[in-house]
C-alpha positions, 0 to 999 in steps of 0.5 A, spaced: 400 341 554 401 336 561 406 330 561 405 327 566 406 319 569 409 315 574 417 313 575 420 307 579 426 308 583 429 301 585 435 303 592 440 298 594 438 299 602 444 292 603 448 286 602 447 281 606 450 275 606 444 269 607 441 262 606 437 262 600 431 260 600 430 258 593 437 254 592 439 253 598 446 257 598 448 261 603 450 267 598 449 275 599 443 278 598 441 285 595 436 288 599 432 294 595 426 298 596 422 301 591 419 307 590 413 310 585 412 317 585 408 321 580 411 324 575 410 331 573 414 334 566 418 328 568 420 330 575 418 325 580 415 329 585 411 324 591 410 317 592 403 314 590 404 307 593 407 304 599 414 303 598 416 295 598 422 291 600 424 286 596 431 281 597 434 278 591 439 272 591 446 273 588 447 266 586 441 263 583 437 270 582 430 268 586 427 274 588 422 275 593 417 281 597 419 281 604 415 286 609 418 293 611 418 290 619 422 284 615 427 289 612 428 293 618 429 287 622 434 284 616 437 291 617 439 291 624 441 285 624 446 286 617 449 292 621 450 288 627 446 292 632 443 290 637 436 288 637 431 290 643 426 286 645 428 279 643 431 275 638 426 275 632 428 270 626 429 273 619 424 271 614 422 264 613 426 261 608 432 266 609 437 266 616 443 268 617 449 263 620 451 269 626 447 276 625 453 281 621 457 276 620 458 272 613 457 264 614 464 261 614 464 256 608 469 251 607 473 251 600 471 245 596 476 243 591 480 249 590 487 248 594 489 255 593 483 258 596 483 261 602 488 261 607 493 255 609 489 253 616 497 252 619 499 259 619 505 261 614 505 261 607 499 258 602 500 254 598 505 256 592 500 256 584 505 251 580 502 256 574 506 261 576 513 263 575 
């Protein structure tokens, strides 16, 4: 009796700060790679399909499939490595404000978030004793 089948693994490659194409918010996106392998006796042996890459927004949960080349380009931009041969943009609907850096989002409605722009001590929380 042989027990065989397939197993699928999701590998997280990076967390990138991008502008979401679904909700429009600048948020962290998980870049993941899905690999499907043939399994014999519950042991994954070899891949049976090409790996697929996905971007998922951590704010709204929107997910989209991307190409291998685009995933490599996003990894290069996210890691701060220079891109040879020019600057190609990321996938339509996604784009970092500055490659390798998170976009600056000013605090809205929370006076205790962030740092004091004038320097010195941040404002005190009146609810702390």
